[in-house]
C-alpha angles and dihedrals in degrees: 000000000000119000121228114266091244092061094052098058098077092056090055091053094044097064097061091043092058089048093052090046088052092053090047093051093050093050091048091053091051090050092053092048094048111015092175095045090228100137117087130178112260111263107237113239104241092206113034113201110244115242113252116215115239114258115254114247112258112248114256114245114236116259113258117239114254112273115262094010105147091207095052093105111095111271094001118135118243092256091064091237129107117192135204132176133202136175131211133186127247136186130273093029091300117137125199129184139156139236113204128189121197127205095231095162132082104257139061116275127198123213133185135163132013134329120262106231139175120184116225127193128231089285093051090249120137116264127214090248114137110225114200138184110248132014103253092111094054110086109237089358122160120275116267110223092201132237125313139163114271124192113204118197114199107290098027128113142205129213134209117191116225123210133184142146120251117270122193116264124204103236091206103050101017092235110165094028119119101212097168140030128209102216132193123168088220141351093271098054125085108253123237125213111228132177115245109239125215098042102313133257113312086197101123112175091335128111123283113205124201136196125221117269112279132181110275093224135075094258130024116242119262113272115265116246 
């Protein structure tokens, strides 16, 4: 059924009115939320700056050892010397061994005279062994060449020969056995305690003779000018 023309006119006018009233309502809500109209949506950055990774910290160089420090070499005592001791059997009850000191540092060392030794037992306690310079008191002992000046460059070594006569050792308690030596190259240097290789020193309360330091090579190096 068709409506009369006069009845359709208000419908056409109502649609724009609703639209206008909707726009007005939205504007009114906006004014209530922000009366001063201060808020604005953030403006997007058209070209964001790429993030730059932080630079890795440069590795720190190891500190150089002090110049001329005799103990600068890794694992070398402050004296610049490293000691070792070994014993070997000989015939007719004579015992012969060696004490060796190495120049393990970085500077030249000078050595003269006899080693300074103390014999220690298996518990590292001092024994009553008498240590003497020279080998005259050791029957059939090796010849002592006597003291002389030795110049040890880094890496060189010096040797002193030890000599003693067999002393009975208790096989159960180890009494009479020198298992360790406290060694110093001279009276001014801090001693080191080293284990005696090859069975120890069966010297007991006897006498331990020593030779003067000699170069631990077949020939001594040429004298320095």
